[in-house]
Each structure stands twice: as C-alpha cells, then as structure tokens.
PDB file of N, CA, C, O and CB in Angstrom:
ATOM      1  N   MET A   1     -10.573 163.935  61.620  1.00  0.00           N
ATOM      2  CA  MET A   1      -9.236 163.795  61.094  1.00  0.00           C
ATOM      3  C   MET A   1      -8.548 165.157  61.145  1.00  0.00           C
ATOM      4  O   MET A   1      -9.129 166.166  60.745  1.00  0.00           O
ATOM      5  CB  MET A   1      -9.262 163.230  59.652  1.00  0.00           C
ATOM      6  N   ALA A   2      -7.335 165.182  61.626  1.00  0.00           N
ATOM      7  CA  ALA A   2      -6.594 166.434  61.756  1.00  0.00           C
ATOM      8  C   ALA A   2      -5.984 166.833  60.415  1.00  0.00           C
ATOM      9  O   ALA A   2      -5.559 165.984  59.632  1.00  0.00           O
ATOM     10  CB  ALA A   2      -5.494 166.305  62.827  1.00  0.00           C
ATOM     11  N   ALA A   3      -5.950 168.115  60.173  1.00  0.00           N
ATOM     12  CA  ALA A   3      -5.349 168.629  58.956  1.00  0.00           C
ATOM     13  C   ALA A   3      -3.833 168.631  59.096  1.00  0.00           C
ATOM     14  O   ALA A   3      -3.308 168.831  60.192  1.00  0.00           O
ATOM     15  CB  ALA A   3      -5.870 170.045  58.643  1.00  0.00           C
ATOM     16  N   THR A   4      -3.138 168.411  58.004  1.00  0.00           N
ATOM     17  CA  THR A   4      -1.675 168.453  58.020  1.00  0.00           C
ATOM     18  C   THR A   4      -1.213 169.765  57.432  1.00  0.00           C
ATOM     19  O   THR A   4      -1.871 170.331  56.558  1.00  0.00           O
ATOM     20  CB  THR A   4      -1.065 167.262  57.241  1.00  0.00           C
ATOM     21  N   GLN A   5      -0.100 170.240  57.904  1.00  0.00           N
ATOM     22  CA  GLN A   5       0.444 171.502  57.415  1.00  0.00           C
ATOM     23  C   GLN A   5       1.224 171.252  56.137  1.00  0.00           C
ATOM     24  O   GLN A   5       2.127 170.416  56.112  1.00  0.00           O
ATOM     25  CB  GLN A   5       1.343 172.170  58.481  1.00  0.00           C
ATOM     26  N   THR A   6       0.881 171.972  55.073  1.00  0.00           N
ATOM     27  CA  THR A   6       1.564 171.797  53.793  1.00  0.00           C
ATOM     28  C   THR A   6       2.359 173.020  53.386  1.00  0.00           C
ATOM     29  O   THR A   6       3.058 172.985  52.374  1.00  0.00           O
ATOM     30  CB  THR A   6       0.567 171.467  52.717  1.00  0.00           C
ATOM     31  N   LEU A   7       2.274 174.094  54.140  1.00  0.00           N
ATOM     32  CA  LEU A   7       3.020 175.300  53.811  1.00  0.00           C
ATOM     33  C   LEU A   7       4.455 175.172  54.295  1.00  0.00           C
ATOM     34  O   LEU A   7       4.708 174.578  55.343  1.00  0.00           O
ATOM     35  CB  LEU A   7       2.353 176.541  54.426  1.00  0.00           C
ATOM     36  N   SER A   8       5.398 175.728  53.533  1.00  0.00           N
ATOM     37  CA  SER A   8       6.794 175.664  53.932  1.00  0.00           C
ATOM     38  C   SER A   8       7.145 176.707  54.992  1.00  0.00           C
ATOM     39  O   SER A   8       8.196 176.609  55.625  1.00  0.00           O
ATOM     40  CB  SER A   8       7.679 175.846  52.723  1.00  0.00           C
ATOM     41  N   CYS A   9       6.289 177.692  55.193  1.00  0.00           N
ATOM     42  CA  CYS A   9       6.528 178.721  56.202  1.00  0.00           C
ATOM     43  C   CYS A   9       5.964 178.258  57.539  1.00  0.00           C
ATOM     44  O   CYS A   9       4.989 177.508  57.597  1.00  0.00           O
ATOM     45  CB  CYS A   9       5.895 180.073  55.778  1.00  0.00           C
ATOM     46  N   SER A  10       6.588 178.715  58.594  1.00  0.00           N
ATOM     47  CA  SER A  10       6.094 178.414  59.933  1.00  0.00           C
ATOM     48  C   SER A  10       4.793 179.177  60.154  1.00  0.00           C
ATOM     49  O   SER A  10       4.685 180.322  59.714  1.00  0.00           O
ATOM     50  CB  SER A  10       7.150 178.782  61.020  1.00  0.00           C
ATOM     51  N   PRO A  11       3.809 178.590  60.817  1.00  0.00           N
ATOM     52  CA  PRO A  11       2.545 179.284  61.015  1.00  0.00           C
ATOM     53  C   PRO A  11       2.593 180.352  62.097  1.00  0.00           C
ATOM     54  O   PRO A  11       1.610 181.068  62.290  1.00  0.00           O
ATOM     55  CB  PRO A  11       1.488 178.300  61.349  1.00  0.00           C
ATOM     56  N   ALA A  12       3.700 180.477  62.802  1.00  0.00           N
ATOM     57  CA  ALA A  12       3.796 181.461  63.874  1.00  0.00           C
ATOM     58  C   ALA A  12       3.689 182.872  63.317  1.00  0.00           C
ATOM     59  O   ALA A  12       4.362 183.215  62.345  1.00  0.00           O
ATOM     60  CB  ALA A  12       5.110 181.292  64.644  1.00  0.00           C
ATOM     61  N   ILE A  13       2.847 183.681  63.928  1.00  0.00           N
ATOM     62  CA  ILE A  13       2.654 185.061  63.490  1.00  0.00           C
ATOM     63  C   ILE A  13       3.348 185.969  64.492  1.00  0.00           C
ATOM     64  O   ILE A  13       3.018 185.940  65.678  1.00  0.00           O
ATOM     65  CB  ILE A  13       1.131 185.418  63.358  1.00  0.00           C
ATOM     66  N   PRO A  14       4.310 186.781  64.038  1.00  0.00           N
ATOM     67  CA  PRO A  14       4.990 187.668  64.978  1.00  0.00           C
ATOM     68  C   PRO A  14       4.070 188.808  65.406  1.00  0.00           C
ATOM     69  O   PRO A  14       3.077 189.102  64.741  1.00  0.00           O
ATOM     70  CB  PRO A  14       6.276 188.228  64.353  1.00  0.00           C
ATOM     71  N   GLN A  15       4.402 189.424  66.488  1.00  0.00           N
ATOM     72  CA  GLN A  15       3.646 190.575  66.957  1.00  0.00           C
ATOM     73  C   GLN A  15       4.086 191.792  66.155  1.00  0.00           C
ATOM     74  O   GLN A  15       5.189 192.300  66.359  1.00  0.00           O
ATOM     75  CB  GLN A  15       3.850 190.803  68.488  1.00  0.00           C
ATOM     76  N   VAL A  16       3.243 192.263  65.250  1.00  0.00           N
ATOM     77  CA  VAL A  16       3.540 193.471  64.490  1.00  0.00           C
ATOM     78  C   VAL A  16       3.329 194.642  65.438  1.00  0.00           C
ATOM     79  O   VAL A  16       2.282 194.734  66.079  1.00  0.00           O
ATOM     80  CB  VAL A  16       2.636 193.594  63.195  1.00  0.00           C
ATOM     81  N   PRO A  17       4.319 195.550  65.537  1.00  0.00           N
ATOM     82  CA  PRO A  17       4.185 196.690  66.458  1.00  0.00           C
ATOM     83  C   PRO A  17       2.918 197.503  66.189  1.00  0.00           C
ATOM     84  O   PRO A  17       2.360 197.467  65.092  1.00  0.00           O
ATOM     85  CB  PRO A  17       5.409 197.599  66.349  1.00  0.00           C
ATOM     86  N   LYS A  18       2.487 198.219  67.193  1.00  0.00           N
ATOM     87  CA  LYS A  18       1.255 198.995  67.111  1.00  0.00           C
ATOM     88  C   LYS A  18       1.268 199.993  65.953  1.00  0.00           C
ATOM     89  O   LYS A  18       0.228 200.253  65.349  1.00  0.00           O
ATOM     90  CB  LYS A  18       1.025 199.729  68.412  1.00  0.00           C
ATOM     91  N   HIS A  19       2.451 200.557  65.639  1.00  0.00           N
ATOM     92  CA  HIS A  19       2.546 201.533  64.556  1.00  0.00           C
ATOM     93  C   HIS A  19       2.564 200.866  63.184  1.00  0.00           C
ATOM     94  O   HIS A  19       2.480 201.564  62.173  1.00  0.00           O
ATOM     95  CB  HIS A  19       3.790 202.384  64.730  1.00  0.00           C
ATOM     96  N   GLY A  20       2.672 199.527  63.114  1.00  0.00           N
ATOM     97  CA  GLY A  20       2.536 198.798  61.856  1.00  0.00           C
ATOM     98  C   GLY A  20       3.781 198.688  61.011  1.00  0.00           C
ATOM     99  O   GLY A  20       3.687 198.306  59.845  1.00  0.00           O
ATOM    100  N   VAL A  21       4.956 199.008  61.551  1.00  0.00           N
ATOM    101  CA  VAL A  21       6.201 198.943  60.788  1.00  0.00           C
ATOM    102  C   VAL A  21       6.995 197.715  61.244  1.00  0.00           C
ATOM    103  O   VAL A  21       7.320 197.587  62.425  1.00  0.00           O
ATOM    104  CB  VAL A  21       7.042 200.254  60.968  1.00  0.00           C
ATOM    105  N   LEU A  22       7.305 196.817  60.308  1.00  0.00           N
ATOM    106  CA  LEU A  22       8.083 195.616  60.592  1.00  0.00           C
ATOM    107  C   LEU A  22       9.423 195.759  59.886  1.00  0.00           C
ATOM    108  O   LEU A  22       9.465 195.973  58.674  1.00  0.00           O
ATOM    109  CB  LEU A  22       7.329 194.315  60.132  1.00  0.00           C
ATOM    110  N   THR A  23      10.527 195.643  60.636  1.00  0.00           N
ATOM    111  CA  THR A  23      11.867 195.804  60.076  1.00  0.00           C
ATOM    112  C   THR A  23      12.536 194.444  59.964  1.00  0.00           C
ATOM    113  O   THR A  23      12.599 193.690  60.935  1.00  0.00           O
ATOM    114  CB  THR A  23      12.720 196.761  60.943  1.00  0.00           C
ATOM    115  N   LEU A  24      13.040 194.135  58.761  1.00  0.00           N
ATOM    116  CA  LEU A  24      13.751 192.891  58.503  1.00  0.00           C
ATOM    117  C   LEU A  24      15.214 193.211  58.282  1.00  0.00           C
ATOM    118  O   LEU A  24      15.544 194.227  57.671  1.00  0.00           O
ATOM    119  CB  LEU A  24      13.156 192.139  57.284  1.00  0.00           C
ATOM    120  N   TYR A  25      16.110 192.337  58.784  1.00  0.00           N
ATOM    121  CA  TYR A  25      17.541 192.586  58.655  1.00  0.00           C
ATOM    122  C   TYR A  25      18.268 191.270  58.481  1.00  0.00           C
ATOM    123  O   TYR A  25      17.713 190.204  58.746  1.00  0.00           O
ATOM    124  CB  TYR A  25      18.084 193.348  59.880  1.00  0.00           C
ATOM    125  N   GLY A  26      19.522 191.345  58.033  1.00  0.00           N
ATOM    126  CA  GLY A  26      20.364 190.156  57.959  1.00  0.00           C
ATOM    127  C   GLY A  26      20.731 189.762  56.546  1.00  0.00           C
ATOM    128  O   GLY A  26      20.590 190.537  55.600  1.00  0.00           O
ATOM    129  N   PHE A  27      21.206 188.534  56.431  1.00  0.00           N
ATOM    130  CA  PHE A  27      21.630 187.981  55.151  1.00  0.00           C
ATOM    131  C   PHE A  27      20.522 187.090  54.600  1.00  0.00           C
ATOM    132  O   PHE A  27      19.845 186.402  55.364  1.00  0.00           O
ATOM    133  CB  PHE A  27      22.958 187.187  55.300  1.00  0.00           C
ATOM    134  N   GLY A  28      20.336 187.095  53.309  1.00  0.00           N
ATOM    135  CA  GLY A  28      19.348 186.225  52.685  1.00  0.00           C
ATOM    136  C   GLY A  28      17.918 186.529  53.093  1.00  0.00           C
ATOM    137  O   GLY A  28      17.133 185.614  53.341  1.00  0.00           O
ATOM    138  N   ILE A  29      17.577 187.805  53.163  1.00  0.00           N
ATOM    139  CA  ILE A  29      16.201 188.185  53.479  1.00  0.00           C
ATOM    140  C   ILE A  29      15.306 187.686  52.353  1.00  0.00           C
ATOM    141  O   ILE A  29      15.615 187.855  51.174  1.00  0.00           O
ATOM    142  CB  ILE A  29      16.060 189.738  53.669  1.00  0.00           C
ATOM    143  N   ARG A  30      14.205 187.075  52.732  1.00  0.00           N
ATOM    144  CA  ARG A  30      13.311 186.524  51.728  1.00  0.00           C
ATOM    145  C   ARG A  30      11.877 186.913  52.064  1.00  0.00           C
ATOM    146  O   ARG A  30      11.412 186.681  53.180  1.00  0.00           O
ATOM    147  CB  ARG A  30      13.459 184.986  51.639  1.00  0.00           C
ATOM    148  N   VAL A  31      11.178 187.505  51.100  1.00  0.00           N
ATOM    149  CA  VAL A  31       9.776 187.875  51.257  1.00  0.00           C
ATOM    150  C   VAL A  31       9.040 187.321  50.050  1.00  0.00           C
ATOM    151  O   VAL A  31       9.369 187.655  48.912  1.00  0.00           O
ATOM    152  CB  VAL A  31       9.589 189.437  51.387  1.00  0.00           C
ATOM    153  N   SER A  32       8.042 186.475  50.291  1.00  0.00           N
ATOM    154  CA  SER A  32       7.310 185.854  49.190  1.00  0.00           C
ATOM    155  C   SER A  32       5.850 185.670  49.575  1.00  0.00           C
ATOM    156  O   SER A  32       5.484 185.794  50.744  1.00  0.00           O
ATOM    157  CB  SER A  32       7.941 184.501  48.806  1.00  0.00           C
ATOM    158  N   MET A  33       5.019 185.373  48.580  1.00  0.00           N
ATOM    159  CA  MET A  33       3.604 185.086  48.787  1.00  0.00           C
ATOM    160  C   MET A  33       3.374 183.602  48.552  1.00  0.00           C
ATOM    161  O   MET A  33       3.819 183.050  47.545  1.00  0.00           O
ATOM    162  CB  MET A  33       2.705 185.947  47.847  1.00  0.00           C
ATOM    163  N   GLN A  34       2.678 182.958  49.484  1.00  0.00           N
ATOM    164  CA  GLN A  34       2.301 181.559  49.332  1.00  0.00           C
ATOM    165  C   GLN A  34       0.869 181.389  49.817  1.00  0.00           C
ATOM    166  O   GLN A  34       0.572 181.635  50.986  1.00  0.00           O
ATOM    167  CB  GLN A  34       3.271 180.622  50.114  1.00  0.00           C
ATOM    168  N   SER A  35       0.004 180.980  48.942  1.00  0.00           N
ATOM    169  CA  SER A  35      -1.414 180.755  49.262  1.00  0.00           C
ATOM    170  C   SER A  35      -2.060 181.978  49.899  1.00  0.00           C
ATOM    171  O   SER A  35      -2.878 181.847  50.810  1.00  0.00           O
ATOM    172  CB  SER A  35      -1.559 179.560  50.195  1.00  0.00           C
ATOM    173  N   GLY A  36      -1.698 183.164  49.424  1.00  0.00           N
ATOM    174  CA  GLY A  36      -2.294 184.392  49.933  1.00  0.00           C
ATOM    175  C   GLY A  36      -1.685 184.921  51.214  1.00  0.00           C
ATOM    176  O   GLY A  36      -2.130 185.953  51.718  1.00  0.00           O
ATOM    177  N   HIS A  37      -0.676 184.244  51.762  1.00  0.00           N
ATOM    178  CA  HIS A  37      -0.009 184.695  52.977  1.00  0.00           C
ATOM    179  C   HIS A  37       1.363 185.267  52.621  1.00  0.00           C
ATOM    180  O   HIS A  37       2.012 184.804  51.683  1.00  0.00           O
ATOM    181  CB  HIS A  37       0.128 183.531  53.998  1.00  0.00           C
ATOM    182  N   LEU A  38       1.796 186.273  53.373  1.00  0.00           N
ATOM    183  CA  LEU A  38       3.111 186.868  53.183  1.00  0.00           C
ATOM    184  C   LEU A  38       4.113 186.079  54.031  1.00  0.00           C
ATOM    185  O   LEU A  38       4.050 186.116  55.260  1.00  0.00           O
ATOM    186  CB  LEU A  38       3.110 188.393  53.570  1.00  0.00           C
ATOM    187  N   CYS A  39       5.033 185.367  53.378  1.00  0.00           N
ATOM    188  CA  CYS A  39       6.047 184.568  54.068  1.00  0.00           C
ATOM    189  C   CYS A  39       7.333 185.375  54.149  1.00  0.00           C
ATOM    190  O   CYS A  39       7.801 185.919  53.149  1.00  0.00           O
ATOM    191  CB  CYS A  39       6.290 183.210  53.341  1.00  0.00           C
ATOM    192  N   ILE A  40       7.898 185.446  55.346  1.00  0.00           N
ATOM    193  CA  ILE A  40       9.061 186.288  55.600  1.00  0.00           C
ATOM    194  C   ILE A  40      10.142 185.468  56.280  1.00  0.00           C
ATOM    195  O   ILE A  40       9.863 184.678  57.182  1.00  0.00           O
ATOM    196  CB  ILE A  40       8.683 187.510  56.462  1.00  0.00           C
ATOM    197  N   GLU A  41      11.396 185.666  55.835  1.00  0.00           N
ATOM    198  CA  GLU A  41      12.538 185.009  56.458  1.00  0.00           C
ATOM    199  C   GLU A  41      13.672 186.023  56.547  1.00  0.00           C
ATOM    200  O   GLU A  41      14.036 186.638  55.544  1.00  0.00           O
ATOM    201  CB  GLU A  41      12.976 183.735  55.655  1.00  0.00           C
ATOM    202  N   ASP A  42      14.230 186.200  57.739  1.00  0.00           N
ATOM    203  CA  ASP A  42      15.336 187.131  57.919  1.00  0.00           C
ATOM    204  C   ASP A  42      16.178 186.701  59.104  1.00  0.00           C
ATOM    205  O   ASP A  42      15.887 185.690  59.743  1.00  0.00           O
ATOM    206  CB  ASP A  42      14.820 188.567  58.116  1.00  0.00           C
ATOM    207  N   GLY A  43      17.225 187.466  59.399  1.00  0.00           N
ATOM    208  CA  GLY A  43      18.073 187.194  60.549  1.00  0.00           C
ATOM    209  C   GLY A  43      19.497 186.842  60.153  1.00  0.00           C
ATOM    210  O   GLY A  43      19.846 186.825  58.972  1.00  0.00           O
ATOM    211  N   ILE A  44      20.311 186.562  61.161  1.00  0.00           N
ATOM    212  CA  ILE A  44      21.732 186.253  60.957  1.00  0.00           C
ATOM    213  C   ILE A  44      22.066 184.973  61.708  1.00  0.00           C
ATOM    214  O   ILE A  44      21.751 184.842  62.891  1.00  0.00           O
ATOM    215  CB  ILE A  44      22.645 187.432  61.435  1.00  0.00           C
ATOM    216  N   GLY A  45      22.704 184.028  61.021  1.00  0.00           N
ATOM    217  CA  GLY A  45      23.162 182.787  61.646  1.00  0.00           C
ATOM    218  C   GLY A  45      22.058 182.012  62.339  1.00  0.00           C
ATOM    219  O   GLY A  45      21.001 181.778  61.754  1.00  0.00           O
ATOM    220  N   PRO A  46      22.298 181.605  63.599  1.00  0.00           N
ATOM    221  CA  PRO A  46      21.300 180.804  64.307  1.00  0.00           C
ATOM    222  C   PRO A  46      20.083 181.616  64.767  1.00  0.00           C
ATOM    223  O   PRO A  46      19.112 181.043  65.262  1.00  0.00           O
ATOM    224  CB  PRO A  46      21.941 180.145  65.500  1.00  0.00           C
ATOM    225  N   GLU A  47      20.125 182.935  64.610  1.00  0.00           N
ATOM    226  CA  GLU A  47      19.025 183.801  65.027  1.00  0.00           C
ATOM    227  C   GLU A  47      18.127 184.175  63.857  1.00  0.00           C
ATOM    228  O   GLU A  47      17.659 185.310  63.769  1.00  0.00           O
ATOM    229  CB  GLU A  47      19.567 185.059  65.683  1.00  0.00           C
ATOM    230  N   ARG A  48      17.884 183.222  62.955  1.00  0.00           N
ATOM    231  CA  ARG A  48      17.003 183.477  61.821  1.00  0.00           C
ATOM    232  C   ARG A  48      15.557 183.328  62.252  1.00  0.00           C
ATOM    233  O   ARG A  48      15.227 182.496  63.098  1.00  0.00           O
ATOM    234  CB  ARG A  48      17.318 182.527  60.652  1.00  0.00           C
ATOM    235  N   ARG A  49      14.689 184.155  61.652  1.00  0.00           N
ATOM    236  CA  ARG A  49      13.257 184.092  61.901  1.00  0.00           C
ATOM    237  C   ARG A  49      12.566 183.676  60.616  1.00  0.00           C
ATOM    238  O   ARG A  49      12.967 184.087  59.527  1.00  0.00           O
ATOM    239  CB  ARG A  49      12.709 185.455  62.415  1.00  0.00           C
ATOM    240  N   LYS A  50      11.541 182.873  60.740  1.00  0.00           N
ATOM    241  CA  LYS A  50      10.750 182.455  59.589  1.00  0.00           C
ATOM    242  C   LYS A  50       9.297 182.432  60.037  1.00  0.00           C
ATOM    243  O   LYS A  50       8.936 181.697  60.957  1.00  0.00           O
ATOM    244  CB  LYS A  50      11.210 181.050  59.035  1.00  0.00           C
ATOM    245  N   PHE A  51       8.458 183.242  59.383  1.00  0.00           N
ATOM    246  CA  PHE A  51       7.064 183.339  59.790  1.00  0.00           C
ATOM    247  C   PHE A  51       6.219 183.770  58.617  1.00  0.00           C
ATOM    248  O   PHE A  51       6.737 184.095  57.549  1.00  0.00           O
ATOM    249  CB  PHE A  51       6.897 184.314  60.957  1.00  0.00           C
ATOM    250  N   ARG A  52       4.912 183.770  58.821  1.00  0.00           N
ATOM    251  CA  ARG A  52       4.001 184.217  57.773  1.00  0.00           C
ATOM    252  C   ARG A  52       2.926 185.110  58.369  1.00  0.00           C
ATOM    253  O   ARG A  52       2.536 184.955  59.527  1.00  0.00           O
ATOM    254  CB  ARG A  52       3.364 183.015  57.049  1.00  0.00           C
ATOM    255  N   LEU A  53       2.461 186.034  57.567  1.00  0.00           N
ATOM    256  CA  LEU A  53       1.389 186.943  57.963  1.00  0.00           C
ATOM    257  C   LEU A  53       0.150 186.604  57.148  1.00  0.00           C
ATOM    258  O   LEU A  53       0.263 186.336  55.952  1.00  0.00           O
ATOM    259  CB  LEU A  53       1.802 188.436  57.760  1.00  0.00           C
ATOM    260  N   PRO A  54      -1.029 186.610  57.761  1.00  0.00           N
ATOM    261  CA  PRO A  54      -2.251 186.317  57.012  1.00  0.00           C
ATOM    262  C   PRO A  54      -2.592 187.446  56.049  1.00  0.00           C
ATOM    263  O   PRO A  54      -2.031 188.538  56.129  1.00  0.00           O
ATOM    264  CB  PRO A  54      -3.418 186.078  57.970  1.00  0.00           C
ATOM    265  N   ARG A  55      -3.497 187.174  55.160  1.00  0.00           N
ATOM    266  CA  ARG A  55      -3.901 188.155  54.155  1.00  0.00           C
ATOM    267  C   ARG A  55      -4.585 189.370  54.794  1.00  0.00           C
ATOM    268  O   ARG A  55      -4.382 190.499  54.347  1.00  0.00           O
ATOM    269  CB  ARG A  55      -4.839 187.504  53.133  1.00  0.00           C
ATOM    270  N   VAL A  56      -5.377 189.149  55.816  1.00  0.00           N
ATOM    271  CA  VAL A  56      -6.087 190.244  56.502  1.00  0.00           C
ATOM    272  C   VAL A  56      -5.833 190.170  58.006  1.00  0.00           C
ATOM    273  O   VAL A  56      -5.539 189.102  58.541  1.00  0.00           O
ATOM    274  CB  VAL A  56      -7.617 190.182  56.210  1.00  0.00           C
ATOM    275  N   GLY A  57      -5.948 191.298  58.672  1.00  0.00           N
ATOM    276  CA  GLY A  57      -5.865 191.337  60.122  1.00  0.00           C
ATOM    277  C   GLY A  57      -4.471 191.264  60.701  1.00  0.00           C
ATOM    278  O   GLY A  57      -4.321 190.952  61.883  1.00  0.00           O
ATOM    279  N   HIS A  58      -3.455 191.539  59.921  1.00  0.00           N
ATOM    280  CA  HIS A  58      -2.078 191.436  60.418  1.00  0.00           C
ATOM    281  C   HIS A  58      -1.575 192.734  61.025  1.00  0.00           C
ATOM    282  O   HIS A  58      -0.656 192.700  61.844  1.00  0.00           O
ATOM    283  CB  HIS A  58      -1.157 191.019  59.301  1.00  0.00           C
ATOM    284  N   GLY A  59      -2.136 193.866  60.659  1.00  0.00           N
ATOM    285  CA  GLY A  59      -1.731 195.158  61.213  1.00  0.00           C
ATOM    286  C   GLY A  59      -0.491 195.754  60.574  1.00  0.00           C
ATOM    287  O   GLY A  59      -0.008 196.790  61.031  1.00  0.00           O
ATOM    288  N   LEU A  60       0.031 195.138  59.542  1.00  0.00           N
ATOM    289  CA  LEU A  60       1.239 195.633  58.873  1.00  0.00           C
ATOM    290  C   LEU A  60       0.880 196.786  57.939  1.00  0.00           C
ATOM    291  O   LEU A  60      -0.017 196.676  57.103  1.00  0.00           O
ATOM    292  CB  LEU A  60       1.939 194.493  58.082  1.00  0.00           C
ATOM    293  N   ARG A  61       1.601 197.891  58.104  1.00  0.00           N
ATOM    294  CA  ARG A  61       1.400 199.044  57.222  1.00  0.00           C
ATOM    295  C   ARG A  61       2.624 199.296  56.354  1.00  0.00           C
ATOM    296  O   ARG A  61       2.502 199.774  55.226  1.00  0.00           O
ATOM    297  CB  ARG A  61       1.078 200.295  58.044  1.00  0.00           C
ATOM    298  N   ARG A  62       3.804 198.974  56.877  1.00  0.00           N
ATOM    299  CA  ARG A  62       5.046 199.246  56.156  1.00  0.00           C
ATOM    300  C   ARG A  62       6.058 198.155  56.471  1.00  0.00           C
ATOM    301  O   ARG A  62       6.144 197.691  57.608  1.00  0.00           O
ATOM    302  CB  ARG A  62       5.613 200.645  56.526  1.00  0.00           C
ATOM    303  N   LEU A  63       6.830 197.742  55.457  1.00  0.00           N
ATOM    304  CA  LEU A  63       7.852 196.722  55.608  1.00  0.00           C
ATOM    305  C   LEU A  63       9.197 197.351  55.244  1.00  0.00           C
ATOM    306  O   LEU A  63       9.383 197.820  54.121  1.00  0.00           O
ATOM    307  CB  LEU A  63       7.544 195.466  54.717  1.00  0.00           C
ATOM    308  N   VAL A  64      10.135 197.359  56.197  1.00  0.00           N
ATOM    309  CA  VAL A  64      11.463 197.953  55.985  1.00  0.00           C
ATOM    310  C   VAL A  64      12.473 196.838  55.930  1.00  0.00           C
ATOM    311  O   VAL A  64      12.534 196.011  56.840  1.00  0.00           O
ATOM    312  CB  VAL A  64      11.827 198.976  57.108  1.00  0.00           C
ATOM    313  N   LEU A  65      13.284 196.796  54.861  1.00  0.00           N
ATOM    314  CA  LEU A  65      14.330 195.777  54.694  1.00  0.00           C
ATOM    315  C   LEU A  65      15.700 196.431  54.814  1.00  0.00           C
ATOM    316  O   LEU A  65      15.990 197.422  54.145  1.00  0.00           O
ATOM    317  CB  LEU A  65      14.190 195.051  53.323  1.00  0.00           C
ATOM    318  N   ILE A  66      16.545 195.854  55.685  1.00  0.00           N
ATOM    319  CA  ILE A  66      17.910 196.328  55.816  1.00  0.00           C
ATOM    320  C   ILE A  66      18.800 195.139  55.451  1.00  0.00           C
ATOM    321  O   ILE A  66      18.931 194.189  56.223  1.00  0.00           O
ATOM    322  CB  ILE A  66      18.214 196.881  57.280  1.00  0.00           C
ATOM    323  N   GLY A  67      19.410 195.204  54.260  1.00  0.00           N
ATOM    324  CA  GLY A  67      20.228 194.102  53.769  1.00  0.00           C
ATOM    325  C   GLY A  67      21.621 194.077  54.400  1.00  0.00           C
ATOM    326  O   GLY A  67      21.950 194.896  55.258  1.00  0.00           O
ATOM    327  N   ASN A  68      22.427 193.115  53.952  1.00  0.00           N
ATOM    328  CA  ASN A  68      23.767 192.943  54.527  1.00  0.00           C
ATOM    329  C   ASN A  68      24.691 194.119  54.215  1.00  0.00           C
ATOM    330  O   ASN A  68      25.706 194.297  54.890  1.00  0.00           O
ATOM    331  CB  ASN A  68      24.392 191.656  54.010  1.00  0.00           C
ATOM    332  N   ASP A  69      24.355 194.931  53.198  1.00  0.00           N
ATOM    333  CA  ASP A  69      25.196 196.085  52.889  1.00  0.00           C
ATOM    334  C   ASP A  69      24.646 197.380  53.493  1.00  0.00           C
ATOM    335  O   ASP A  69      25.186 198.458  53.245  1.00  0.00           O
ATOM    336  CB  ASP A  69      25.331 196.238  51.383  1.00  0.00           C
ATOM    337  N   GLY A  70      23.580 197.276  54.282  1.00  0.00           N
ATOM    338  CA  GLY A  70      23.041 198.437  54.980  1.00  0.00           C
ATOM    339  C   GLY A  70      22.018 199.244  54.226  1.00  0.00           C
ATOM    340  O   GLY A  70      21.548 200.263  54.732  1.00  0.00           O
ATOM    341  N   LEU A  71      21.654 198.821  53.026  1.00  0.00           N
ATOM    342  CA  LEU A  71      20.657 199.548  52.232  1.00  0.00           C
ATOM    343  C   LEU A  71      19.285 198.922  52.357  1.00  0.00           C
ATOM    344  O   LEU A  71      18.327 199.407  51.754  1.00  0.00           O
ATOM    345  CB  LEU A  71      21.069 199.591  50.769  1.00  0.00           C
TER     346      LEU A  71
END
C-alpha cells in the first residue's frame, strides 16, 4: 500500500548552494517547522516557491530573508 502525503509543504527540496546560504525574498515570506522539517515559502506573484528541508543533510548554514521593504 502506498503512503499518502499529509504535509502541507511540497516535498521538493531545493538545491542549497555549496556555501550553504539560502536567500528568501518577496511578499509573505513564511518559515515554519512541521514534523521536524523546515517549511519555506517565498517569492512574488506567480513565481512563488514552496518547499521543505529535512532535519539533517540539507547543507543549510545560513538563512537570509529580504522582505518587501528591503530589510
């Protein structure tokens, strides 16, 4: 029997750059934890991204957020 997906985040894992810095930008940036995974949503209009990073092995060292006001 196949397992069903119950998480609201997409299971797609983005390629975290080799240096480990992931930059998020846009309106309504959202970063949350769900079942031990880091769920991230960012972007502008139809170019929004929604993904999750696993608890281990993601390669993320730093998370930079650039909001709609530039801070």
